[in-house]
Backbone as CSV, one residue per row, in Angstrom:
resi,resn,N_x,N_y,N_z,CA_x,CA_y,CA_z,C_x,C_y,C_z
1,MET,-26.277,2.658,-2.891,-24.822,3.223,-2.711,-24.343,3.291,-1.168
2,ARG,-23.241,3.072,-1.176,-22.393,2.896,-0.120,-21.674,4.346,0.545
3,ASP,-22.465,4.793,1.634,-21.779,6.075,2.245,-21.326,6.106,3.802
4,THR,-21.009,4.827,4.313,-20.598,4.745,5.395,-19.236,3.468,5.387
5,ILE,-18.313,4.053,6.008,-17.160,3.015,6.109,-17.099,2.263,7.562
6,THR,-17.605,0.829,7.132,-17.845,-0.029,8.434,-16.472,-0.410,8.716
7,LYS,-16.380,-0.919,9.896,-15.347,-1.608,10.332,-14.734,-2.702,9.660
8,GLU,-15.644,-3.394,9.243,-15.650,-4.752,8.302,-14.776,-4.201,7.278
9,HIS,-15.437,-3.261,6.500,-15.040,-2.561,5.281,-13.434,-2.084,5.336
10,LEU,-13.185,-1.508,6.323,-11.806,-0.965,6.825,-11.123,-2.017,6.968
11,ASP,-11.339,-2.855,7.673,-10.210,-4.298,8.010,-10.089,-4.992,6.736
12,ARG,-10.998,-4.914,5.690,-10.733,-5.624,4.420,-9.554,-4.821,3.617
13,TYR,-9.558,-3.597,3.522,-8.509,-2.763,2.861,-7.177,-3.032,3.689
14,LEU,-7.219,-2.987,5.148,-6.132,-3.142,5.692,-5.500,-4.182,5.601
15,ALA,-6.160,-5.491,5.540,-5.701,-6.659,5.196,-5.153,-6.902,3.837
16,LEU,-5.833,-6.438,2.790,-5.360,-6.219,1.545,-3.950,-5.528,1.488
17,THR,-3.604,-4.481,2.020,-2.720,-3.538,1.856,-1.349,-4.249,2.873
18,LYS,-1.662,-4.862,4.074,-0.727,-5.629,4.723,-0.252,-6.999,3.985
19,ALA,-1.176,-7.488,3.291,-0.867,-8.784,2.503,0.106,-8.086,1.311
20,ALA,0.016,-6.982,0.767,0.729,-6.342,-0.527,2.181,-6.079,0.106
21,LEU,2.140,-5.414,1.284,3.323,-4.873,1.832,4.115,-6.447,2.308
22,GLY,3.670,-7.351,2.551,4.226,-8.584,2.900,4.664,-9.416,1.695
23,LYS,4.175,-9.117,0.543,4.493,-9.684,-0.683,5.632,-9.061,-1.709
24,LEU,5.809,-7.818,-1.895,6.360,-7.226,-2.646,7.816,-7.265,-2.033
25,ARG,8.834,-7.383,-3.340,10.358,-7.308,-3.185,10.977,-5.996,-3.853
26,ILE,11.723,-5.253,-3.280,12.551,-4.082,-4.308,13.428,-4.797,-5.096
27,CYS,13.220,-4.473,-6.479,13.957,-5.130,-7.475,14.873,-4.352,-8.157
28,ALA,14.966,-3.043,-7.772,15.884,-2.014,-8.226,17.206,-2.457,-7.920
29,PRO,18.205,-2.334,-8.839,19.860,-2.523,-8.149,19.936,-1.688,-6.965
30,GLU,20.986,-2.374,-6.197,21.374,-1.857,-4.718,21.901,-0.389,-4.917
31,ARG,22.750,-0.075,-5.948,23.421,1.083,-6.355,22.944,2.041,-7.302
32,SER,21.394,2.157,-7.257,21.083,2.835,-8.400,20.097,4.025,-7.685
33,PHE,19.615,5.015,-8.480,18.455,6.044,-8.052,17.335,5.030,-7.992
34,ASN,16.970,4.152,-8.948,15.511,3.503,-8.658,15.722,2.793,-7.204
35,ARG,16.650,2.284,-6.777,16.614,1.802,-5.624,16.313,2.782,-4.401
36,ARG,16.912,3.867,-4.234,16.217,4.817,-3.634,14.994,5.294,-3.796
37,LEU,14.511,5.430,-4.876,13.045,5.734,-5.014,12.280,4.672,-4.673
38,ALA,12.552,3.475,-4.952,11.678,2.207,-4.241,11.726,2.498,-2.771
39,GLU,12.720,2.441,-2.069,12.912,2.463,-0.611,11.997,3.584,-0.209
40,SER,11.944,5.039,-0.939,11.333,6.102,-0.381,9.683,5.717,-0.861
41,PHE,9.153,4.955,-1.916,7.780,4.590,-1.921,7.423,3.599,-0.894
42,LEU,8.239,2.865,-0.661,7.989,2.113,0.503,7.869,2.516,1.688
43,GLU,8.776,3.236,2.062,8.740,4.120,3.249,7.421,4.860,3.330
44,MET,7.060,5.510,2.217,5.654,6.304,2.243,4.594,5.478,2.695
45,ALA,4.368,3.986,1.948,3.391,3.415,1.851,3.396,2.837,3.672
46,ARG,4.542,2.343,4.061,4.613,1.870,5.345,4.154,3.070,6.374
47,THR,4.614,4.243,5.882,4.116,5.299,7.164,2.595,5.636,6.809
48,TYR,2.031,5.473,5.679,0.438,5.711,5.692,-0.012,4.555,6.226
49,PHE,0.333,3.446,6.119,-0.373,2.006,6.655,-0.487,2.320,8.023
50,SER,0.851,2.582,8.606,0.797,2.673,9.960,-0.052,3.900,10.827
51,ASP,-0.185,5.007,9.888,-1.081,6.058,10.239,-2.799,5.315,10.177
52,ALA,-3.168,4.557,9.071,-4.092,3.734,8.828,-4.688,3.098,10.047
53,GLU,-3.544,2.165,10.613,-3.796,1.409,11.700,-3.866,2.254,12.985
54,HIS,-3.212,3.365,13.454,-3.570,4.292,14.180,-4.714,5.026,14.281
55,PHE,-5.346,5.187,13.280,-6.518,6.058,13.166,-7.728,4.912,13.272
56,ALA,-7.512,3.856,12.862,-8.634,2.703,12.968,-8.726,2.520,14.430
57,ALA,-7.587,2.102,15.291,-7.569,1.929,16.483,-8.289,3.056,17.379
58,GLN,-8.090,4.297,16.803,-8.919,5.399,17.506,-10.370,5.575,17.195
59,GLY,-10.867,4.463,16.391,-12.217,4.552,15.722,-12.379,5.582,14.805
60,ASP,-11.180,6.292,14.144,-11.691,7.178,12.797,-11.441,6.704,11.561
61,TYR,-12.636,5.928,11.326,-12.512,5.171,10.070,-12.397,5.889,8.799
62,VAL,-12.948,7.143,8.751,-12.750,8.081,7.777,-11.238,8.161,7.309
63,ASN,-10.537,8.813,8.371,-9.132,9.191,8.134,-8.232,7.713,7.981
64,ALA,-8.628,6.797,8.604,-8.090,5.236,8.328,-7.986,4.847,6.946
65,PHE,-9.257,5.234,6.486,-9.432,4.473,5.033,-8.673,5.377,4.010
66,ALA,-8.788,6.605,4.322,-8.017,7.698,3.483,-6.487,7.224,3.361
67,SER,-5.940,7.046,4.790,-4.464,6.762,4.704,-4.214,5.102,4.173
68,VAL,-5.193,4.196,4.338,-4.743,2.871,3.771,-4.970,3.027,2.329
69,ASN,-5.815,3.891,1.836,-5.834,4.070,0.286,-4.486,4.797,-0.118
70,TYR,-4.090,5.680,0.407,-2.615,6.425,0.064,-1.762,5.246,0.107
71,ALA,-1.483,4.347,1.177,-0.519,3.473,1.416,-0.628,2.540,0.002
72,HIS,-1.667,2.219,-0.165,-1.697,1.191,-1.336,-1.709,1.807,-2.749
73,GLY,-1.874,2.998,-2.858,-1.368,3.806,-4.022,-0.028,4.065,-4.224
74,TRP,0.911,4.079,-3.147,2.094,3.872,-3.440,2.827,2.754,-3.744
75,LEU,2.007,1.562,-3.114,2.532,0.308,-3.758,2.259,0.083,-5.298
76,ASP,1.069,0.303,-5.480,0.772,0.156,-6.859,1.711,0.941,-7.997
77,CYS,1.982,2.143,-7.415,2.599,2.846,-8.252,3.995,2.288,-8.360
78,GLY,4.912,1.931,-7.467,6.216,1.213,-7.315,5.955,-0.037,-8.286
79,ALA,4.751,-0.660,-7.947,4.731,-2.082,-8.839,4.427,-1.639,-10.374
80,ARG,3.665,-0.944,-10.593,3.528,-0.623,-11.992,4.573,0.051,-12.757
81,VAL,5.587,0.724,-12.128,6.842,1.421,-12.884,7.917,0.333,-12.775
82,GLY,7.699,-0.912,-11.932,8.794,-1.704,-12.094,9.840,-1.486,-10.963
83,LEU,9.533,-0.884,-9.811,10.484,-0.742,-8.750,10.456,-1.772,-7.696
84,PHE,9.092,-2.567,-7.699,8.818,-3.744,-6.779,8.276,-4.915,-7.719
85,ASP,9.230,-5.930,-7.258,8.865,-7.207,-7.736,7.389,-7.774,-7.048
86,VAL,6.150,-8.057,-7.598,5.330,-8.416,-6.911,4.637,-9.913,-7.508
87,GLY,5.569,-10.539,-8.151,5.281,-11.887,-8.657,4.041,-11.968,-9.742
88,GLN,4.002,-10.718,-10.557,2.889,-10.630,-11.563,1.431,-10.563,-10.605
89,ASP,1.405,-10.261,-9.622,0.120,-10.450,-8.702,-0.679,-9.398,-9.223
90,ASP,-1.617,-9.448,-9.851,-2.721,-8.452,-10.463,-4.006,-8.352,-9.772
91,GLN,-4.025,-9.178,-8.349,-5.156,-9.099,-7.489,-4.702,-8.165,-6.311
92,LEU,-3.532,-8.001,-6.039,-3.096,-7.184,-4.732,-2.540,-5.748,-5.512
93,PHE,-2.031,-5.922,-6.593,-1.391,-4.748,-7.171,-2.137,-4.282,-8.783
94,THR,-1.887,-3.230,-9.142,-2.387,-2.675,-10.428,-0.856,-2.627,-11.142
95,LEU,-0.854,-3.709,-11.988,0.253,-3.594,-13.038,0.033,-3.075,-14.444
96,PHE,0.935,-2.707,-15.073,0.804,-1.844,-16.424,0.136,-3.000,-17.506
97,GLU,0.479,-4.359,-17.629,-0.071,-4.943,-18.506,-0.511,-6.292,-17.832
């Protein structure tokens, strides 16, 4: 049973989320409600990812780990409902099928 967040563990999750951020593309039409929703999801993910990096740099691995998981949750949600094109990547994202 793991009860400690190590730097290596945290670095793995930060790298996964960074890769996911680099891969996705907003696919909702420019002048649509879903476009605004996708942009909002992406902004939330980027903000939480930035927070995770900040906490990690401070040595606060617990809050960094929580923040990176929130960031990736926003990305997974956007991919799952079709706001983001993720190229069918079911390794970085949780897809519907």
